[in-house]
C-alpha positions as CSV (number, residue, x, y, z in Angstrom):
1,X,-0.3,-0.3,0.0
2,X,2.5,2.4,1.0
3,X,4.8,1.5,-2.0
4,X,1.6,2.4,-4.2
5,X,1.1,5.6,-2.4
6,X,5.0,6.9,-3.2
7,X,4.7,5.4,-6.5
8,X,1.5,7.4,-7.0
9,X,3.2,10.7,-5.5
10,X,6.6,10.1,-7.8
11,X,4.1,10.0,-10.7
12,X,2.7,13.7,-9.6
13,X,5.6,14.8,-9.6
14,X,6.7,13.9,-12.9
15,X,3.6,15.3,-14.5
16,X,3.3,18.3,-12.8
17,X,7.3,18.3,-13.9
18,X,6.1,17.8,-17.3
19,X,3.7,20.9,-17.6
20,X,5.8,22.8,-16.2
21,X,8.3,22.0,-19.0
22,X,5.6,22.1,-21.8
23,X,4.0,25.5,-20.2
24,X,7.9,27.0,-20.7
25,X,8.6,25.5,-24.1
26,X,5.0,27.3,-25.2
27,X,6.3,30.5,-23.5
28,X,9.6,30.5,-25.7
29,X,7.6,29.5,-28.5
30,X,5.8,32.5,-28.3
31,X,8.6,34.8,-28.0
32,X,10.9,33.4,-30.8
33,X,7.8,32.9,-33.1
34,X,5.2,35.6,-32.5
35,X,8.1,38.4,-31.6
36,X,10.0,38.8,-35.3
37,X,6.0,40.5,-36.4
38,X,6.1,43.3,-33.4
39,X,9.2,44.7,-34.2
40,X,8.9,44.8,-37.5
41,X,4.9,46.3,-37.3
42,X,6.9,48.8,-35.0
43,X,9.4,50.1,-37.2
44,X,7.0,50.2,-39.8
45,X,4.6,52.4,-37.9
46,X,7.4,54.5,-37.0
47,X,8.7,55.7,-40.4
48,X,8.1,56.6,-43.7
49,X,9.7,56.5,-46.9
50,X,10.4,60.2,-48.8
51,X,12.4,61.4,-51.7
52,X,14.3,64.1,-51.3
53,X,14.9,67.0,-53.4
54,X,17.8,65.7,-55.1
55,X,15.8,62.2,-55.3
56,X,17.9,60.1,-52.6
57,X,15.4,57.7,-51.5
58,X,15.4,57.5,-47.4
59,X,13.9,56.3,-44.6
60,X,12.7,59.0,-41.7
61,X,10.6,58.7,-38.6
62,X,7.0,59.5,-39.0
63,X,6.9,62.0,-36.4
64,X,10.4,63.6,-35.8
65,X,11.4,65.2,-32.2
66,X,15.0,65.4,-32.7
67,X,15.3,67.8,-35.8
68,X,19.1,69.7,-36.6
69,X,18.9,72.3,-39.3
70,X,22.3,72.5,-41.1
71,X,20.8,73.6,-44.3
72,X,20.5,77.4,-44.2
73,X,17.1,78.6,-44.4
74,X,16.0,75.3,-43.2
75,X,15.4,76.3,-39.6
76,X,12.8,78.8,-40.3
77,X,11.0,76.5,-42.6
78,X,10.7,74.0,-39.7
79,X,9.6,77.2,-37.4
80,X,6.8,78.4,-40.4
81,X,5.6,74.4,-40.4
82,X,4.9,74.7,-36.4
83,X,8.1,72.7,-35.4
84,X,10.3,75.0,-33.9
85,X,10.0,73.1,-31.0
86,X,11.6,70.0,-32.2
87,X,14.7,71.6,-33.5
88,X,17.9,70.3,-31.4
89,X,20.3,71.7,-33.5
90,X,21.4,73.9,-35.9
91,X,24.0,75.2,-38.1
92,X,23.9,78.9,-37.5
93,X,23.0,81.6,-35.1
94,X,19.4,82.6,-36.4
95,X,18.9,86.0,-37.1
96,X,17.6,88.7,-34.1
97,X,13.7,88.7,-35.1
98,X,13.9,84.9,-35.3
99,X,15.2,84.5,-32.1
100,X,12.5,87.6,-30.7
101,X,10.1,85.1,-32.1
102,X,11.8,81.8,-30.6
103,X,13.3,82.9,-27.2
104,X,14.4,79.5,-26.8
105,X,17.2,79.7,-30.4
106,X,19.4,82.0,-28.0
107,X,20.5,78.7,-26.0
108,X,20.4,76.4,-28.9
109,X,23.4,74.2,-29.6
110,X,24.8,75.9,-32.6
111,X,27.6,73.2,-35.3
112,X,31.1,74.5,-35.5
113,X,31.3,73.2,-39.1
114,X,28.4,73.0,-41.2
115,X,30.6,71.5,-43.4
116,X,32.3,68.9,-41.3
117,X,29.2,67.5,-39.6
118,X,30.2,66.2,-36.0
119,X,28.8,62.7,-36.1
120,X,29.1,61.8,-32.3
121,X,27.7,65.1,-31.3
122,X,24.6,64.3,-33.7
123,X,24.4,61.4,-32.3
124,X,24.8,62.1,-28.3
125,X,21.7,64.8,-28.9
126,X,19.1,62.2,-30.3
127,X,18.9,63.7,-33.3
128,X,16.3,61.8,-35.2
129,X,16.5,63.5,-38.4
130,X,18.6,66.2,-40.5
131,X,18.2,69.0,-42.8
132,X,21.4,69.9,-45.1
133,X,23.2,70.9,-48.1
134,X,23.6,69.0,-51.4
135,X,27.1,67.5,-50.0
136,X,27.2,63.8,-50.6
137,X,29.9,63.3,-48.8
138,X,28.8,65.0,-45.4
139,X,25.3,62.8,-45.8
140,X,27.3,59.8,-46.4
141,X,29.1,60.2,-43.7
142,X,25.9,60.9,-41.2
143,X,24.0,58.6,-42.9
144,X,26.4,55.5,-41.9
145,X,26.2,56.0,-38.7
146,X,22.3,55.6,-39.1
147,X,21.3,59.3,-39.4
148,X,18.0,59.9,-41.7
149,X,19.0,63.0,-43.4
150,X,17.3,64.8,-46.1
151,X,17.7,67.6,-48.5
152,X,15.1,69.6,-48.8
153,X,16.1,71.7,-51.8
154,X,17.1,70.5,-55.9
155,X,19.7,73.1,-56.5
156,X,21.3,71.0,-59.1
157,X,18.1,71.5,-61.0
158,X,17.7,75.7,-61.1
159,X,14.0,77.0,-63.2
160,X,14.3,78.3,-66.3
161,X,11.1,79.8,-66.8
162,X,9.5,81.6,-64.4
163,X,6.4,79.7,-63.8
164,X,9.1,76.6,-62.5
165,X,10.3,78.9,-60.4
166,X,7.5,79.4,-58.5
167,X,6.2,76.0,-58.7
168,X,9.9,74.5,-57.4
169,X,10.4,76.7,-54.4
170,X,6.6,75.3,-53.2
171,X,7.7,71.7,-54.1
172,X,10.2,72.4,-51.4
173,X,7.9,73.7,-48.7
174,X,5.7,70.6,-49.9
175,X,8.2,68.9,-49.3
176,X,9.3,69.9,-45.8
177,X,5.4,69.3,-44.6
178,X,5.7,65.8,-45.9
179,X,8.6,65.2,-44.3
180,X,7.8,66.8,-40.6
181,X,4.2,64.9,-40.5
182,X,0.3,65.8,-41.1
183,X,-0.3,68.6,-39.1
184,X,2.8,70.5,-41.1
185,X,1.4,68.9,-44.5
186,X,-1.4,71.2,-44.0
187,X,0.1,74.3,-42.4
188,X,2.7,74.3,-46.4
189,X,-0.8,74.0,-48.3
190,X,-1.8,76.9,-46.2
191,X,1.0,78.8,-46.9
192,X,1.5,77.4,-51.0
193,X,-1.8,79.1,-51.1
194,X,-0.9,82.2,-49.5
195,X,1.9,82.6,-51.1
196,X,0.2,82.3,-54.5
197,X,-2.6,84.8,-53.8
198,X,0.6,87.1,-53.5
199,X,3.0,86.3,-55.8
200,X,-0.3,86.8,-58.3
201,X,-0.4,90.1,-57.1
202,X,2.9,91.2,-58.2
203,X,3.1,89.5,-61.5
204,X,-0.2,90.7,-62.9
205,X,1.3,93.8,-63.0
206,X,4.8,93.2,-63.5
207,X,4.4,90.7,-66.4
208,X,3.6,93.7,-68.0
209,X,6.0,95.8,-68.0
210,X,8.4,95.7,-71.1
211,X,12.0,95.5,-71.0
212,X,12.8,98.7,-71.8
213,X,11.3,99.6,-68.7
214,X,12.6,98.0,-66.1
215,X,15.4,99.3,-64.3
216,X,18.7,96.4,-63.9
217,X,18.9,95.5,-60.9
218,X,23.2,94.9,-59.6
219,X,22.2,92.0,-56.8
220,X,24.9,91.9,-53.6
221,X,24.2,87.8,-52.2
222,X,28.4,87.0,-50.9
223,X,30.3,88.3,-48.2
224,X,31.9,91.0,-49.8
225,X,30.1,93.8,-52.7
226,X,31.1,91.5,-56.0
227,X,29.2,88.7,-54.5
228,X,26.2,87.9,-56.5
229,X,24.4,85.4,-58.3
230,X,23.6,85.1,-62.1
231,X,21.3,82.9,-64.4
232,X,18.3,81.5,-63.1
233,X,19.5,81.5,-59.2
234,X,16.7,82.7,-56.8
235,X,18.4,86.7,-57.5
236,X,17.3,86.0,-60.8
237,X,14.0,84.8,-60.8
238,X,13.3,87.5,-57.7
239,X,14.4,90.5,-59.8
240,X,12.2,89.2,-62.0
241,X,9.2,89.0,-60.5
242,X,9.7,92.5,-59.3
243,X,9.7,93.8,-62.5
244,X,13.4,94.5,-63.0
245,X,16.6,93.3,-64.9
246,X,18.7,90.5,-63.6
247,X,21.9,92.3,-64.5
248,X,24.3,89.7,-63.8
249,X,21.7,87.2,-65.3
250,X,24.2,86.4,-68.0
251,X,27.0,84.9,-66.2
252,X,26.9,80.5,-65.9
253,X,27.4,80.4,-62.4
254,X,25.0,80.2,-59.9
255,X,26.9,82.3,-57.0
256,X,29.6,84.3,-59.1
257,X,31.9,87.0,-58.1
258,X,31.6,89.4,-60.5
259,X,34.3,92.5,-61.5
260,X,35.2,95.8,-60.7
261,X,34.5,96.4,-64.9
262,X,31.6,94.2,-65.4
263,X,30.1,96.4,-62.7
264,X,30.6,98.9,-64.9
265,X,29.9,97.9,-67.7
266,X,26.4,97.2,-66.5
267,X,26.1,100.6,-64.4
268,X,22.4,99.4,-62.9
269,X,19.9,101.6,-61.6
270,X,18.8,100.0,-58.7
271,X,21.5,98.3,-55.9
272,X,20.2,96.0,-53.4
273,X,22.5,94.3,-50.5
274,X,21.4,91.0,-49.7
275,X,22.4,91.4,-46.4
276,X,25.3,90.2,-45.6
277,X,27.0,93.5,-46.5
278,X,26.6,96.9,-45.8
279,X,26.6,100.1,-48.3
280,X,29.5,101.1,-46.7
281,X,31.7,99.1,-49.0
282,X,30.8,100.8,-51.6
283,X,30.9,104.3,-50.1
284,X,34.2,104.0,-49.0
285,X,35.2,103.0,-52.8
286,X,36.0,105.4,-55.4
287,X,35.0,103.2,-58.1
288,X,31.6,102.9,-57.1
289,X,31.1,106.3,-58.0
290,X,30.5,106.6,-61.3
291,X,27.9,103.7,-61.1
292,X,24.2,105.1,-61.7
293,X,22.5,103.8,-58.8
294,X,25.1,105.3,-56.3
295,X,24.9,108.5,-57.7
296,X,21.3,108.4,-57.6
297,X,21.4,107.3,-54.2
298,X,19.1,104.0,-54.9
299,X,21.1,101.5,-52.9
300,X,19.2,100.1,-50.6
301,X,19.8,96.6,-47.8
302,X,17.3,93.5,-48.3
303,X,14.7,93.5,-45.0
304,X,15.6,90.9,-42.5
305,X,12.9,88.9,-40.1
306,X,12.7,85.3,-39.6
307,X,15.4,85.0,-42.0
308,X,17.3,87.0,-44.7
309,X,14.4,87.7,-47.1
310,X,16.6,87.6,-50.3
311,X,18.4,84.4,-49.1
312,X,15.8,81.5,-49.8
313,X,13.5,82.9,-46.8
314,X,10.1,81.8,-46.7
315,X,9.2,85.5,-46.4
316,X,10.2,85.8,-50.3
317,X,7.2,86.9,-51.4
318,X,7.5,90.2,-49.1
319,X,10.9,90.5,-50.8
320,X,9.1,90.7,-54.5
321,X,6.4,93.0,-53.0
322,X,9.4,95.0,-51.1
323,X,11.2,95.2,-54.6
324,X,8.7,96.1,-57.0
325,X,7.5,99.1,-55.0
326,X,10.9,100.0,-55.1
327,X,11.5,99.5,-58.6
328,X,8.0,100.3,-59.8
329,X,6.6,102.8,-57.5
330,X,4.0,104.6,-59.3
331,X,2.1,101.0,-60.1
332,X,2.6,99.7,-56.6
333,X,1.6,103.2,-54.2
334,X,-1.6,101.5,-52.8
335,X,0.5,97.7,-52.5
336,X,0.6,97.6,-48.0
337,X,3.7,96.7,-47.2
338,X,3.3,97.2,-43.7
339,X,-0.2,95.4,-43.7
340,X,1.3,92.6,-45.5
341,X,4.1,92.2,-43.2
342,X,1.9,92.0,-40.0
343,X,-0.6,89.8,-41.7
344,X,2.1,87.2,-42.6
345,X,3.3,86.8,-39.0
346,X,-0.1,86.8,-37.6
347,X,-1.1,83.8,-39.3
348,X,1.5,81.8,-39.8
349,X,4.4,82.7,-36.6
350,X,1.4,83.6,-34.2
351,X,2.9,86.6,-33.5
352,X,1.6,90.4,-33.4
353,X,3.9,93.0,-35.2
354,X,3.9,96.6,-33.8
355,X,4.2,99.1,-36.3
356,X,7.8,99.9,-35.0
357,X,8.7,96.2,-34.9
358,X,7.3,96.4,-38.8
359,X,9.6,99.3,-39.7
360,X,12.4,97.5,-38.6
361,X,12.0,94.6,-40.0
362,X,12.0,96.5,-43.6
363,X,15.1,98.9,-42.4
364,X,16.4,95.6,-41.1
365,X,17.7,96.9,-37.6
366,X,17.0,94.5,-35.0
367,X,15.2,94.0,-31.9
368,X,16.8,95.5,-28.7
369,X,19.0,93.6,-26.8
370,X,19.4,91.5,-29.6
371,X,22.8,89.4,-30.9
372,X,24.7,90.0,-34.0
373,X,23.4,87.7,-36.7
374,X,26.5,86.1,-39.1
375,X,25.1,83.8,-42.4
376,X,27.2,80.7,-42.5
377,X,26.7,78.7,-45.8
378,X,28.5,78.3,-49.4
């Protein structure tokens, strides 16, 4: 009897042990068979495929949270589209009015060199998306470290007509929206509609102005008074849009250096300083005194708001309005430029400008207690 009970207990222990083993086997089977589909599905939900503006196919986060703005005007596009709070690092200190609208920029980390990105630093900041110049070696260096990098502008295919220029610019804006997420996409669409209306308002007048009535404009786009832009550049199309003739349109490179002899031969009616130089350099050089624009005191400095208006800024349509009023004051005397600036800042930057603020932006005067701005880029 005792022997039978001991045998029964022994069998119960073996049976219980088998149940435990079976349960462990089921758990392990679930882990090794069931789990692979979870990360795969999670990854699919967290990333999406985009084709950037130079044709690269990249996996980017659906909702990027730590953005690096290393392409010159990329921060203000991100700001425009409602994602400024996600910017973790940038390559340039933003202009004073940008800092006024977003005080967080005053302590924003700045990369010491945009041409030699510090991959370890980028990784340590938890960056999950980089906006960058069309520089293949640097892009590859960051991509190899697993950092998603996109180029937000098509620089190798310059627009050859005004229609292409307008379309390409809006495609850039919509690309930012696509990368940044659904909220940004809606803002990008609203911006493009807003932009279209303002540009059409200018072109409805300037498109009818004959070449003989268009003032010749020399546009200073570099770090000295001889740095300009050539055919099919941003400066070219903005001057044409505003009803001017682009003095350096026969130069074949996007960024170009003009000689004093060329400028004298062009003899521009108007000189626009893009924001990286001042009129002091022209006043100090006696060779410029023979130029018509200098003699007639028609040398103007480009306004500066959230970014330099004439350097790929989202305020580019305001630049066209401002310049059109300078070139053709009789045709644009009813244009309320102050009102346009205030309206734009209210709608897209959610900031109410005073009349004094607006005048400072138009005259490139920074707000009080602001730091000096220095643009870095190609």
